[in-house]
C-alpha positions as CSV (number, residue, x, y, z in Angstrom):
1,M,-17.9,7.5,-25.6
2,T,-16.2,3.9,-24.1
3,E,-16.1,2.6,-20.9
4,P,-13.7,0.2,-20.2
5,A,-13.8,0.4,-17.0
6,R,-17.8,-0.5,-17.0
7,E,-16.6,-4.8,-17.7
8,L,-14.2,-5.5,-15.0
9,P,-15.7,-7.5,-12.2
10,Q,-14.3,-5.1,-9.2
11,I,-17.3,-2.2,-10.3
12,A,-19.5,-5.2,-8.3
13,V,-18.1,-3.2,-5.2
14,A,-18.4,0.4,-3.7
15,C,-15.2,2.1,-3.7
16,P,-13.6,2.9,-0.4
17,M,-12.0,5.7,-2.6
18,C,-14.2,8.0,-3.6
19,D,-17.7,6.3,-2.8
20,A,-18.1,5.5,-6.3
21,A,-21.1,2.9,-5.2
22,P,-21.2,-0.6,-6.7
23,G,-21.8,-0.3,-10.7
24,D,-20.9,3.5,-10.9
25,L,-17.3,4.7,-12.0
26,C,-14.9,6.0,-10.2
27,T,-14.0,9.2,-10.1
28,S,-10.8,11.5,-10.2
29,H,-9.7,12.3,-6.7
30,S,-10.2,15.7,-6.8
31,G,-13.4,13.9,-8.0
32,T,-14.4,16.3,-10.4
33,R,-14.1,13.6,-13.8
34,V,-15.0,10.1,-14.3
35,R,-12.9,7.5,-14.6
36,T,-13.6,5.6,-17.3
37,S,-10.4,3.2,-18.4
38,D,-9.9,1.6,-14.5
39,T,-11.0,1.6,-10.9
40,H,-8.7,2.5,-7.8
41,Q,-6.3,0.8,-6.7
42,A,-8.8,0.4,-3.4
43,R,-11.7,-1.5,-5.2
44,T,-9.6,-4.0,-7.0
45,T,-8.9,-4.3,-3.5
46,A,-12.4,-4.4,-1.5
47,W,-13.0,-6.8,-4.5
48,S,-10.5,-8.7,-4.4
49,T,-11.5,-9.2,-0.7
50,S,-14.7,-10.4,-0.9
51,R,-14.5,-12.5,-3.6
52,K,-12.1,-14.2,0.2
53,G,-14.9,-14.3,2.4
54,G,-14.0,-11.1,3.6
55,A,-11.7,-10.3,6.6
56,R,-11.3,-12.7,8.6
């Protein structure tokens, strides 16, 4: 099974939506399936914020 989400830069931060640890894939909202092709939008936002130096 391919997991393109592992190649995304936002995988380096924890996901505030599903609590996936940095490096782990996000899970579905019910927590039963791994999201292999993308991450939650909240994780992308967290990654973007961390690159800008965090909230100020």
